[in-house]
C-alpha positions in Angstrom: -5.4 -9.3 -1.2 -2.4 -6.6 -1.2 0.3 -9.5 -2.6 3.0 -7.0 -1.2 1.9 -6.0 1.8 4.2 -6.4 4.9 1.7 -6.2 8.1 -0.6 -9.2 7.3 1.6 -12.3 5.7 0.1 -13.4 2.5 -0.3 -16.8 4.3 -2.3 -15.5 6.9 -4.5 -13.3 4.4 -5.4 -16.6 2.5 -6.5 -18.6 5.6 -8.2 -15.9 6.9 -9.9 -15.2 3.5 -10.6 -19.4 3.4 -12.3 -19.1 6.3 -14.8 -16.2 5.3 -15.3 -18.2 2.1 -14.6 -15.1 0.1 -13.5 -14.6 -3.4 -9.7 -13.4 -3.3 -8.6 -10.5 -5.9 -4.7 -10.3 -5.4 -3.1 -7.7 -6.4 0.7 -6.5 -6.8 0.6 -3.7 -4.3 1.3 -2.9 -0.6 -0.5 -2.7 2.6 -3.0 0.2 1.2 -4.0 -0.4 -2.4 -7.0 2.2 -1.8 -4.3 4.5 -2.2 -1.5 2.6 -3.9 -3.8 0.8 -6.6 -7.3 2.7 -6.6 -8.4 1.5 -10.2 -7.7 -2.0 -9.1 -10.0 -1.8 -5.7 -13.0 0.1 -8.3 -12.3 -2.7 -10.9 -12.8 -5.2 -7.9 -16.0 -3.2 -6.2 -17.5 -3.0 -9.9 -17.4 -7.1 -10.4 -18.6 -7.9 -7.3 -21.5 -5.3 -7.9 -21.9 -7.1 -10.6 -22.1 -10.4 -8.9 -24.5 -9.1 -6.3 -22.6 -8.6 -3.7 -22.1 -4.7 -3.4 -25.1 -2.6 -3.3 -27.8 -5.4 -2.5 -28.5 -3.7 0.9 -26.6 -6.1 2.9 -23.6 -3.8 3.6 -21.5 -6.5 2.5 -22.4 -8.2 5.9 -22.9 -11.7 5.6 -26.9 -12.9 6.2 -26.1 -13.9 10.3 -24.7 -10.4 10.4 -27.7 -8.6 9.2 -30.3 -7.5 12.0 -32.8 -7.3 9.8 -32.8 -11.6 8.7 -34.4 -12.7 12.0 -32.0 -15.4 13.2 -33.4 -18.7 15.0 -32.9 -19.0 18.5 
């Protein structure tokens, strides 16, 4: 989460993250951490990958959003 971002309020970011049930990493940067703190972004991606969340073939999508997983109808 970009703690100093002004585009989306921090409480709104936390609320959305809570609904998505995701792990939140807070970095004291503005709205575009990929430009202002690329090393922090890389560290977060590497940590996620180590937990098996990135690069597992899911594209980061939850199971219900993956077309290769059959959905019960």
